[in-house]
C-alpha positions in Angstrom: 21.4 -10.9 -37.0 22.3 -7.2 -37.1 23.1 -5.3 -40.2 25.0 -2.2 -41.0 23.9 -0.6 -44.2 26.5 1.5 -46.1 25.1 3.0 -49.3 27.2 4.8 -51.9 25.0 7.9 -51.5 25.4 7.9 -47.7 29.2 7.4 -47.8 29.8 9.8 -50.6 27.7 12.5 -48.9 29.5 12.5 -45.6 32.9 12.0 -47.1 32.3 15.0 -49.4 31.2 17.1 -46.5 34.4 16.1 -44.6 36.6 17.0 -47.6 34.9 20.4 -48.0 35.3 21.1 -44.3 38.9 20.1 -44.4 39.5 22.3 -47.4 38.1 25.3 -45.5 40.3 24.6 -42.5 43.9 23.2 -42.3 43.6 21.1 -45.5 44.0 17.8 -43.7 41.6 14.9 -43.3 41.9 11.7 -41.3 39.5 8.9 -42.5 38.7 6.2 -40.0 38.3 2.7 -41.4 38.8 -0.9 -40.3 39.0 -2.6 -43.7 41.5 -5.1 -42.4 38.9 -6.6 -40.1 35.4 -5.5 -41.3 35.7 -7.0 -44.8 32.4 -5.8 -46.5 31.5 -2.3 -45.5 34.9 -0.8 -44.8 36.6 -1.7 -48.1 33.6 -0.1 -49.8 33.9 3.0 -47.5 37.6 3.2 -48.5 36.8 3.0 -52.2 34.3 5.8 -52.0 36.8 7.9 -49.9 39.4 7.5 -52.6 36.9 8.4 -55.3 35.8 11.6 -53.5 39.4 12.5 -52.7 40.1 12.8 -56.4 37.9 15.9 -56.4 39.9 17.5 -53.6 43.6 17.4 -54.6 44.5 20.2 -52.2 43.3 18.2 -49.2 45.9 16.0 -47.7 44.1 12.9 -46.6 45.0 9.6 -45.0 43.0 6.4 -44.2 43.7 5.2 -40.6 42.6 1.9 -39.1 40.4 3.1 -36.3 42.5 1.5 -33.6 45.6 3.2 -34.9 43.7 6.5 -35.2 42.6 6.1 -31.5 46.3 5.8 -30.6 47.0 9.0 -32.7 44.3 10.8 -30.8 46.1 10.0 -27.5 49.7 10.4 -28.7 49.5 13.3 -31.2 46.1 15.0 -31.0 47.5 18.3 -32.4 48.2 16.6 -35.7 44.5 16.0 -36.4 42.0 18.5 -37.5 39.0 17.0 -39.4 38.2 13.3 -38.8 35.5 11.4 -40.7 34.2 7.9 -39.9 31.2 5.8 -39.8 28.6 6.5 -37.0 30.1 3.8 -34.8 33.7 5.0 -35.2 32.7 8.7 -34.9 30.8 7.9 -31.6 33.8 6.3 -30.1 36.4 8.8 -31.3 34.3 11.8 -30.3 34.2 10.5 -26.7 37.9 9.9 -26.7 38.6 13.3 -28.1 36.5 14.9 -25.4 38.3 13.0 -22.7 41.7 14.0 -24.0 40.5 17.6 -24.0 39.7 17.3 -20.3 36.2 16.0 -20.0 33.4 14.4 -21.9 31.2 17.2 -20.4 32.6 19.9 -22.7 32.1 18.0 -26.0 29.5 19.4 -28.4 28.0 17.5 -31.3 26.0 18.2 -34.4 23.9 15.8 -36.4 24.0 17.7 -39.7 21.9 17.5 -42.8 24.6 18.8 -45.2 22.1 19.8 -47.9 20.1 21.7 -45.3 16.8 20.2 -46.6 15.9 19.1 -43.1 16.7 20.4 -39.7 20.0 19.4 -38.0 20.3 18.5 -34.3 22.8 19.8 -31.9 23.4 18.3 -28.4 26.3 17.5 -26.0 28.1 14.3 -26.6 27.7 13.0 -23.1 23.9 12.6 -23.2 21.9 12.6 -20.0 24.6 11.5 -17.5 22.0 9.8 -15.2 24.7 9.2 -12.5 24.8 12.9 -11.7 21.3 13.9 -12.5 19.8 16.4 -10.0 23.2 17.1 -8.3 23.8 20.4 -10.1 27.3 19.5 -11.1 26.9 18.6 -14.8 29.1 20.6 -17.1 26.9 22.9 -19.2 29.6 23.7 -21.7 28.9 20.7 -24.0 25.4 22.1 -24.4 26.5 25.7 -24.8 29.2 24.7 -27.3 26.5 22.8 -29.2 24.5 26.0 -29.4 27.6 27.7 -30.9 27.8 24.9 -33.5 24.2 25.5 -34.3 24.7 29.2 -34.7 27.6 28.6 -37.1 25.5 26.1 -39.1 22.7 28.6 -39.3 25.1 31.2 -40.9 25.7 33.3 -37.7 29.5 33.0 -37.3 29.8 36.2 -35.3 27.3 35.0 -32.7 29.0 31.6 -32.6 32.4 33.3 -32.0 30.9 35.4 -29.2 29.6 32.2 -27.5 33.0 30.5 -27.9 34.8 33.6 -26.5 32.5 33.6 -23.5 33.2 29.9 -22.9 36.9 30.4 -23.2 37.0 33.2 -20.7 34.8 31.2 -18.3 37.1 28.1 -18.6 40.2 30.2 -17.9 39.1 30.8 -14.3 39.4 27.9 -11.9 36.4 29.3 -10.0 34.1 28.7 -12.9 34.9 25.1 -13.6 32.7 22.1 -12.8 34.1 19.1 -10.9 34.7 17.0 -14.0 37.5 19.5 -15.0 38.9 20.0 -11.5 36.7 22.8 -10.2 33.9 23.0 -7.7 31.4 25.3 -9.5 27.8 24.2 -10.0 26.1 23.9 -13.4 24.2 27.1 -12.6 27.3 29.0 -11.7 29.1 28.1 -14.9 26.1 28.9 -17.0 25.7 32.3 -15.3 29.4 33.0 -15.9 29.1 32.3 -19.6 25.9 34.4 -19.8 27.7 37.3 -18.0 30.6 37.1 -20.5 28.1 37.2 -23.4 
């Protein structure tokens, strides 16, 4: 037997963070659910989402069944900005989003403590990639972008913007792209190019 525990406090906390983030950006929020098939936790999640939404009338929000949301990621990714879901749905959708953007190797992640009482953790989405370990071809941009997220979280938006700019310039050149995004540059070469831009 395996359990998923959804508490009111846990759901409310992450949904509130998502609404606040959406309010500071484009004002739109997609909420991943599967209440038509997961009949205990997901209807509860939906209820908490609607409760929290009442506090953010300026944020346009919509509940999507996660399978339909995955299709929207593929067919109309530009329509999405902030997406919130359970850990399972977030894990799946973040990999999908990275693949749509070009490679799972570029995707950053942050495991945030919204109240900032405890440290947050920042790491690339792709994990250790054991199939290419030691070959020198791993894309370092997921890790570098994670550092930019960390800088932003720590209240250093200018430094985060500098890292993002350096990454953008580096990615704009075909000579500083790793094999996963159509280049032939090594991990070290891409890292050096980002450092040089910084």
